[in-house]
N, C-alpha and C positions, 0 to 999 in steps of 0.2 A: 488291588486290581485282580490279582490271581484268585483271591477268595470270592470276589464277585462273579468272575467268570465260571469258577467251579460250582458256585451255587446257582448259576443261571440268572444272576441279577446284573443287568448292564448299567444301571444307574447307581454309581458309587455313593452318591449322597443319600439315596434311599437306603442302601445297605448300612451306611454309618449311622443313620438315624434310627434304624430298626434293631441294632444290637448295642449292648452296653460296652463300656471300656473294658470291663473284666472279660466279657466274652471275646472281644477283639484280641486281648492279650492271650487268651486260651487258644484261639485260632492261630495266632502267630507262633506260639510254642508248639502247637501240633504241626505246623508247616516246617518248623526247624527239624522235627523228628521224622516226619513223613511228608516230604515235599510232593506237591502235585502240580500239574500244569504241563505245558509243552516242553519246557527245559528238563523237567524231571523225567518225562517220557523219553526224550531223546537220550538222556544219560543212561536210562535203563536199557534202551536199545543198544547203545554203545557197549555196555557191559556184556550183553548177550553176544554181540558180534565178536568181542575180544575173547570170550570164553570159547566160542566155536573155532575161531582161528588158532587159538592156543591149545586146542585139544590134541590128544595124541594121534589123531588121524592125519594131521598135517605134519610134515617133516620140516620143522623150522628150528633153527638153532637160537633164534632170538624171539623173545616174547613181545607181542604188540600190546600197548597200553590202550585202555578204553578211550582215552583222550584223542587217539588217532582216528577214531570213528565219529568224533563229534564235529558237526559242521562249524565252520569258522565264518561268523557273520560280519566280522570286522576285517576290512582289507588292510594289508600291511601298509605302513606309511610309505609314500612315494618320495623319491629324491627329486631334486630340482631337474636333474638330467632326464629322469623318467617322465616328468610332467612335460618338459619341452618336447621330448620325442613323441609323446602322445598328441600334443597340439599340432606338431608337424604332420603326423599321420592323418589327423582329421582334415587338415587342409588349411 
């Protein structure tokens, strides 16, 4: 899917029928070395932000990891008590 989006091809079946298995393997190997797409861009942005915050211009005693700048798309699991409180708040 990432390869299709990066190549501008929205029909994955068309993409798979137009390249050979060897070419697909080569693209997968390339992606492992040089990832592309939204997740890779977000990770590069997080690395840049961590470098800025951890630079000597800021007086911090602890270093911030790049993961702290990554968005969290998965909500933490809720307990039963939290779910009940949510339903009570809704009405």
